[in-house]
Each structure stands twice: as structure tokens, then as C-alpha cells.
N, C-alpha and C positions, 0 to 999 in steps of 0.2 A: 507741136503743132498751134498752127491759131486759132487763139479765142474769139468765138462771135462777139462782134461788136453790140449786142445785146443787151440792155436789162432788163431784169425779169421783176416786177413788184407784184406782191403777193400779200394783202390786205388778212390776218385772220381774225380781226376784229374792230370795231370802231363804225363799221358801216352800217347804216340801215337800223341804231340803237347808239344810244348815248353809254358808253363806256367801255370795256376790255380793249381799248386800243391796242391792237399791234399789228405792226405791217413787215413783212421779208422784204428785203432789195438781195437780189443775187446777177453776179457776175461773173462770167467762166468758174471757174473753182468754188470762188467767195460768196457768203454768205451773210449778212449781216440781219440783227433783229433791229428794228426802231422801239421801242417800249413794249411793255407788257403790264397792262393792268387789268383791273378787276369791275365789274357791273356788280351791283346790287340787285338781289332777287324779285323775281316780279311776283306778284300777291299769289298766286297760283302754287309760286313752289315754296310750298310749308316746309318750316324747317332749314331750310338752304339757309347758310350763312353770308355764301357770296359767290359771285359767279366768276370763271376765267374761260380764257380762250381754249379749243383743243390742239394741241401742238403735237397732232399725231405726222405732221409734213416734216416739222423739225427735228421730231424722234429719229427720221428714213434718213436725215443729212445730217446730224449731227454732227458729225468728223469735219463737213465742210464750214460749218458757224466759227464766226471771227469773233464774233462779240457782238455785246446788248449795247444798244445808245438808249440813250434817255433823252427827252424834252424838258421834264420838270417833274416835281416830286409831288403829283396832286395823284393819289391811289387808284383812278382810272387809267394811268399810265406807267404807273409804277407797282401797283397789287398784286401781281401774279409773279413779278420777278423771283419769290422766295419758292414757290413752285416749279418754277423755270429751272432755277441753278440747282434745285434737287435729283432734275434730270438730267444737265448738264452743262457742269461748271467752266463755265466760258468768262469771259472778262469784261466789266460792266466799265460804261464810260458815260460821265454825267458831268455836270456841275458842282459845285461845292454842295451847297443847299441839298440838292436834290440828292447825292451821295450820302447826307448829313442825317437825311429823312429814312433815307433806306436802311442806313443801319440799324435803325431801330428796329424794321423791321425784321431782317434778318439775326439780329440777335435772341428774338421772342422765339424763331424757330429753330434758334442753333446752330447756322451755319454763319456766322456772322467771321468765325475765324479761317476760315476756307475760302470767302469770296474774295474777286480779283476787279477791288474797285480800284478805277481811276479819275481821278480828278483837271477835266478838261476846264481852261475859262473860256468866255465867249471870244471870239475871233482867232482862238486857235485853231489847228488843222491838225490833225494824224492819220496816220497809214493804216489801213486794215485789207493785207492784202492787196490786189488790184482797185480797191475804192482808198479816195481821200477825202476823209469826210471832217468839213469845217461846221464847225459853231460859230450862228451868229445871234447875237445880242436881239432880246426881245422882251415884249412887255404882259403879263397878264396876274392874274389873282395868285401866282407866286413869288418869289423872287428865284430870279437864278434860271427863268427859262430861258429857251432858247429854240430856234430852228437850226433845220439841220441841213446844209449842202452836201448832197451824194456825187463826187468829183471821181467819173470815171471815162476809161479811152472812149465808150459808146458817147459821151456828153454827161451832163451834170444835172441832177433830181433835185427839186429843192421842196422842202416840207418846213409848214411854217411852225409844227405843232401848236398846240392852243395859242391863241394870241391876240393883242388888241395894239394899237397906235397909240399911246399917252403920252403927251407931251409933256405932261406934269409928273412925272412918275415918285414915289415918295424917297425911290433910294435914289434918283438924279441921273439915271441911266436909262435914256429913251433908246426903243427899239433900234436898231441899226438900218434904216431905211437905206443911206446911202450903198451898202455894202450889198444891198438887195438891188438897186440901181445897177448895181455895176458889174452883176451877175447877171444882168437882163443882158446888158451892152455887148458881155461877151458870148450870149446864150444858154439859157435856160432853157433844156431840154421837155422837162414835166415839171409842172408847180401841183403839188397838193398843196392843199389849204383849208383852213379851217372850217367850217359852215356853219357852228352853233347857233348864232345871231343875224346866218342867212335873210333872213324872212324880215329883222327890224331895219328901217332907214335911217338913214343919217352916220350918226357916230356914236360911238358908247361914250359915257362919259367919265374922266379922271377920276383913278381912286382919290386922288386928291379930295376931291370933291366932298366927299365921305365925312373927310375931318370937320372941315367949315359944319355941317349938319351935327357931327357930335358935340362942338364945342359948343353950341346956339344950346343943344339939350343937357349940355352939362353945368351950363350958367344957371345961376342962383335956381338950383335943382338942392332940395332938403331930403331929396330920397334916396335910399341903396339902390345902386345902379346894377342891373345886371344885364352884360352883353354876349348874345348868342348867336357864333359865329364861325366856319370853319376856322379847324386848326390850321390848316395850311397857311391862311391868309395872311400872313406875320406883317403886312405891310397895314392890314386894317388892325391886328391888333395894336402894333405899333402906335398907330394913330388912337384907339382906345387911350394907350399908357399916356399919351401925348397929354390928351384931354384931362383924365383921370390927375396927373401932375400938375398942369395950370389950375385946378380948382383944388389942389390938396388932397385928393384920396390916395389911401392904400388900394394897391390892386391886390385879388386872391384869384387865382387861376381852380376851374373845376374841370375835372375829365382830363381820362389818361393819356387820349390822344394831343391832346391842345399840351398839357405837359410834358409830352413828350418832344413836341415840335418846338416848343418855347425855349427847353433846354438845348436845341441840335442848333439853334437860333442865336443863341445867346453868344455858347461855346463858340460856334464861328463868325462871331462880331457882325451877325445881319442886325440886330437890335440894337438897339442906344435907350437904356433902362436907368435911371439915377438911383443912386444907392438910395434902398430904405425905402422904394417904393412897392416891391414884393413881400407880401407877405404869404404865411402859408393858409389854407381856408380854417384850421383850427385854432388858428390867432383872432377873427372875425371877430370874437366876442366883448374883443376888448377894444372896438373901436363904433362909434356913433354912426348911423344909417348914413348922414352925409359926409362920412370919413371914409365910405368904402366904393368901390366897383367890383365886381364879381364878373371877370370871365369866362366862359362856359361853353362846351359843347353843344349840340342838341338844336342845330338852326333846322335841321331838315325834320325835325317832330320825331328821330329814331329812338325806339320804345325804351332801350335801357343806357340812352344819353345820359349826362348829367340835367341837363332841364328838364327832360321828362321825368325824372325821377323826382325833382322840384317840385314839378306841377303837380303830380299824384300823389305829395307827400311821399315818396320812397326814400329820400337821399339822406345819407345818414348825419349829414352834417348841415344842412343847410332845408330850410322850408321859405318858400316864399311866404310872406306876410300882405296885408294892408297896407297899400302905399309904396310898395315896392315898384321901381320901376324895371321893366324890362325892354330890351331892345332886342331884334331876330333882325339882324344884319347881315340877310342870306333872303335870294330868291329862290322859291320852289324848286328841286330838281322835279322835271315831270312826273309824275306817282305818288309824289310826295304830300302832295294838296290835303288832303283827307288827315294826315298825321299831323301836318301844320296845326290845322284847324280845331282838333281834337285837343293840342298843348296849349293854344291861345285862350278855349275858352275855358279850360281850367285853370289857367293865371288869371284869368277874368275873375273868374267865382274864388280867389284868395282874395279879392280886392286888389290885385295889382295893375297899375296903368301899363300896356302893352302895346310897343310902337313898332310898325313894322315898315316893308317895303312901300306897300299901299299906302301909308301914313304919311311920310319921310324919307326923305334920302339918305335911307341907311345902307345902299345897297348899292353899287355898281356891278356890272358884268363883267368878266376878263375874256370876255370875248367879241371878236371886230362884228360891228355890223357891216350894211350893205357899202356906206362909203369908204371904209376901210381896205374893205375886200376888192374892190375896184381899183386902190392906190398899190393895191399888193400886185394886183394881174398888169396894170400899165407899167412901175417897175419892172417886175420880171420876164413880160415878154415871152414870155412862154410858147412853145412849139405844141404843147399838146400840157391839155387839165385835167387836173382827177380830183375832183372838192371831196372832201373827206372828212372826219369825224361828225355824225350828228345820223340825226332819221330819215329816212327819205324824203322828206319835202324840205327839208335842211338842203339835203345835195341839189336837189332840183331849183330849187329857188336861186343856190350858188353859181349850176349851170345859168340859168337863165343871166345870170348878172356878167359872167364871160361871153355870153354871144349880146348884149348887148353893147360889149367892150370892142365886139367887132369879131369875136374865134367862129371858125368854122366848128359847125356842131357834128362833126366829122373827128375833130382832134380833139372832141371833150367824150371823157369814157366815165359815165356812172356803174362802178362797181359793184359787186357783192361781197361777202366774207366769202373767201377760196377763188373768188376771179384769179387768173395770171394773164397781168398783163405786159406783152413783151415789147419794148419799146428800142427803135434806132432811131439815125438821125435823121432818117424820111420816113419812116413807119413807126403804127403804132398799133397794135389790135392785141383781142383778147384771145389768150389763144387754148386755155383749157382752165381746169378748176382743180383742186387738190382738196382735201378735210379739212374742213373748218367746220366751229359750232361752239354749244355752250358744254364746259366741265362745270358740275353743280358740286361745292365743299361743301360738305356739312361735318362740323366736329371737325374732327381728325382724319374722316375719311373723306380722297378727291376720287372724285367719277365712279361710285360707289354705290351712287344714287340716279337710276336714271328714271325715264319717261314709265315705269309701270313701277317703281316704287311711289315714286310722284301720283299715280294715279290713283294708289290703294292708299295713299296719306289724305287724299281730296276724299275719296270715297269715306275712310273713316270719319273725317270734320266734318262731312253733309249728312250721313246716314247712321254714325254709329257703329259697332259691333254687338253680333249674337254668338256664341261660344254654348256649342251643343255637346257636351260630356256623357259616353257610356261607357260600360265594360260588358263584354262578351263573351261568353266563352266558346271557343274555336270547338271544340271536342257535340257539344250539343247544339251549337248554332243558336244560342240565346241570350237574350241579355240580362245580365245577371246584375246589374246596376244601369240605373237613370234611367232615361235622357237627362241629363238635368239641364237647364238653359239658364244659363248668363249673361246678363243684358249690360253693354258699355255702351253709354252715349246713345242709347236708342228710345227706352223708356222709363220711366222710374218705375222700380220693380212693385214696390208698395201699392202703387196709387193704379195699377196694371197686372194686377192678379190673375184677373178673369184669362184677358190675352195670352200673358205666360205661362198658363195652365193650359188653355188650348194650344198654343205651341209646344209645348210638350206632349201632346196626346197626339198631335198631327206625324211630330218628328217618330214616334213610337210606333205608331203605325207603319209609316213610309219604312222604319227599320224591320218590322216584321214581316212587311210585303216582299224586301229584301230577301230575306233570310229564309224565307219557304221557299224562294224558286231556288237556292239551293245552289246558286250557279256566278252569285257574285264575288268576284276579289274586294280586299277592301279602301280601293280607290274607288274602285264602280262603286261602294256602295255612300261612302262622304261624297261623290258626286252628286247620289239621288236625293240625298240630304240638302247639301246647298240648294239643288235645283226645284226643289219639289216644297221644301221649307220655306224658300225664298218668293216660291209662286204663293203658299198661303197667305205669308204675311204683308207680301202687298197687295191683296186682295184684300187685307183686313183693315192697311192702313194708308195705302198707298206710299206707300217705304221703302227703301232697297238696302237695307244692314248688310255691311260684309257679314256672313257667315264661315264659322270656323269648326268644323265640327274634330272632335277630340276621341277617336275609337283609343280604348285599350282592351288586349286581349288576355285572356287567362285560361 
């Protein structure tokens, strides 16, 4: 049986959103997964720890999965891997640092021993079924990032991964534009390209420019220096350490994720740290302020991060003091602006000096701006184009850039999560949809919290809870105890005794009326209490607390 010369591409996450990137590639009987990331919960997802892609479609086709390919080690690309591997233990392919970071996550989940991890170097090609998968060296805000080319009998699909064009990268390895150009000469059937910075003109600054800023800040500074940055940005951490060494400072690290990534990077040889530079956080009391740099997590204002705990005086080992210098070396992820602002305000209240992106060049993006995106389009010369990685505004701006480059609008596909794109040598079209969406992770529970639970949590957080407790004699159909009214998050009982008493009397009237009818079951009785007491409370307070009747039968 001859295989159809079509490639199917189905994004399960990462489109019209920031995070939980995951894309499925299919040819014949073979299925590959590119990345499996998480997203952070929205403000209305109360109590949720993280959001991962819906893998219902993959569960239906698990016997066809040949492997998971990873572009780089950021959470929005590898954070869901432990949950995916618990469903089907398939081989995982990534660069050395990417898998080094992943190992820590798998160990935390207790599945490292059974994981099938395969290190692939940039420039290497490996075979998975009818796919030949090629890793192409790239630049991003983490080392060992790659673009991925999927070679099939139907043609080549090039996915840039997260990237920028950095001509002076910290590790000396520039993105392999030559190879992308070579693929373009041979013919790229479909280009899938990072759209995160598609709204920004020009070029993204090189990571090395941040090093010069650190050098200027550290010079002649006699304060204790804190630097908050992403744990995964080891090039940024390396530059902080370089500046510390240059000006005779010791370096301590705070934050579990920072410690884990730093340990992995050092073990794998990705960092150059002179002997006796790193000290433990417990040892900072032995040194004067001008001898210390503390690198910490919390650049996004995360509530439980090390920097937030320091700012709000909740850290066990470090307190922010007057005349400390705090550098926030990151830009806000959309939605985190308020949290970061709160942390900055607290730091300033302690008397610390705070430097952040709007005050100095202490951060550069890891994503390509418009001119770099145009370069990739020009080199790859794709037959078809799909903007990926970003909200709709980013994708649509990237589409506009492709149109400016001369592409036909019919050859550009604005996809949504769950859409299926079938591509052949002369044709591409969206042929259907598959299940996609958000799976919520709360503690150890995966997917057991849905919209109804979130609605109840929102209701409780806004209006509180009223518990109505009573005991009824089933035989005589009379109330023998109660009703008692318990308020949580609704009103303070001691200051609202009249309201609480009127609610108790109203409940008694409702129950007695129901019992007099002698036709209601317990479910109907509870329903009457909820509805009629709820209406009474709203008439008195204009609030709608959740009402929970607890009726005991004797």
C-alpha cells in the first residue's frame, strides 16, 4: 500500500496564547510530537498550579507515536513532558542541556529511571519512521536551542523553534543561517516560525550587550547586589558571574529552579565559573556587602519565588536592607506586570535601589524582531507559511510580514489549536479539527478540576459561604435541632448578629412550610432552602454567597 504523500500538522498548544507549546506531525503511520510545554494559570484560575495541553488526540494514536522532539529547555516547551510520559513512555530527543534540565523534572516526578532520553547535537540528523529529523543550531535566551527540519517523502517542514539572530552570542555559536539557506535552495514545503516579537521593528539586541550593562553597574558599586533573572538563561547568569569575578565578589544563588539549572549547566560544561566564586546562601554573613552578588529567581513577581519572599520579609536566610541594589533582569510576561510592580514597590520600601528594564539595558529578548523574521523567510523561501508561537496579534503581524515579502495570502495559514493542516507538494488546506484545550493541574490532580470547580471557587472567593445545619425527625417531620447558620467569607458574625438571626428565622420558616406539605424529598428540601434563602439574603445585602444546606435525619 503506497503512503499518501501528505504531511499532517496539528498544533495542540501555543497558538493564540503564550505557553503550552505542542505540535503533532504525521506522515503515513508515523507520528512525532514537537515540544510539550506548560502555561501559567490566568488570574481567574484560582488555586491552579499550571496548565498543560489536552492530549486526548495523542491517546487515541499512542501506538503511532515514534518520539518527542524538544527545541529547547524552557518551561513552555518541556514543562508538560512528565505528564505526557506518564501516559505513554516514548523516546525523547533533545540537545544536551535541554535533556539535562528535563532530567531534574523527571526525577521530581519519579520517572527518570524509565525515561528514554536521547542526546542529539545541533547539525545531526536522525530517523524516526519515515521522518528524518534534523537539528539546526539556533540562538535564544537559553543555550542549546535548535530549529528542527522534518524531512519526509512529501517535502521538508522547517520549524524555527524560539529564536533570534545573535551575531555575538555568549557561547560563540551563531544561528546556522547557512543551513537554513541551503534548505531553502532545495525547497522548504512549509515554514513554521516564531511570532513572539513580530510587532517589534528592527533587530533584537545581542545577549552580550547585557554584559556591558552589568559591567557598568558593578563598577564602583559598594552595595550588596541582587540580580533576579530566569533560571534557564544560563548565558545571563554567566555574564552576572563574569561581572562579579571582575570586581572581586562572591556569588550565592537563591531559588530551587536556579540551583537545579545551574547545577546541570556546570555538570554539562556549559558554564565557566572560577574556583571559590560560588558560596552557599548560609555563608553570606561572612562577607561584607561590597563582596556579594546574590542571583535569584522571581523576575516575574511569582508569589513564592525567592525575590518575592525577600521583598515581603518572608525569606528564611536573606532580608532586603537599605542600600541593597536589586537588578530585575527580565521583561514582564504579559499578565505579570502587576505582580512585578508589587515586588518593586516592596523593595523600594525597604530602602533598596531597584534597576529594571525601563531604567537600563539589563534585559534583551530571546525572540526575533521583524527584520530577523524577514531574513528567515527570505532564506527558507517556503512554499507555504504558518506563523506560530504567540497570541493572535503576533501571528497576524507575522502574516503581514510574509505578505510584504511577496507571499500569496492563500499560502499563509492562520491556525488555531486543534486545526489539522494537510500539506502536499502543490497543495495545503485545513481539513478538520481534533480535541485540544487546557488541562488544569492542581497539586497532584491532573484534569480533575474543570470549569464547574473553578466557577465554585470564584463564587466562594467573591461572595463567601453560608452553611445551614439542621436535624429533622423523619417520622414526625419536625425540626429537632437548628437551623444553625455558619458564615465563612460572607459577614463577620459578631458585627451582623441581626442579619444572622433573620437568616435563621427565614430558614426555619422555609423548612416548616416544606414539611407541612409533607410531599418533599430531602433533595427538594435542600433546593428550596438554597433558592429561597438565597433570594432573602440578596434582598438584604445584594450579595449571593454559596449556600450549603446540611440536613441530618434521625
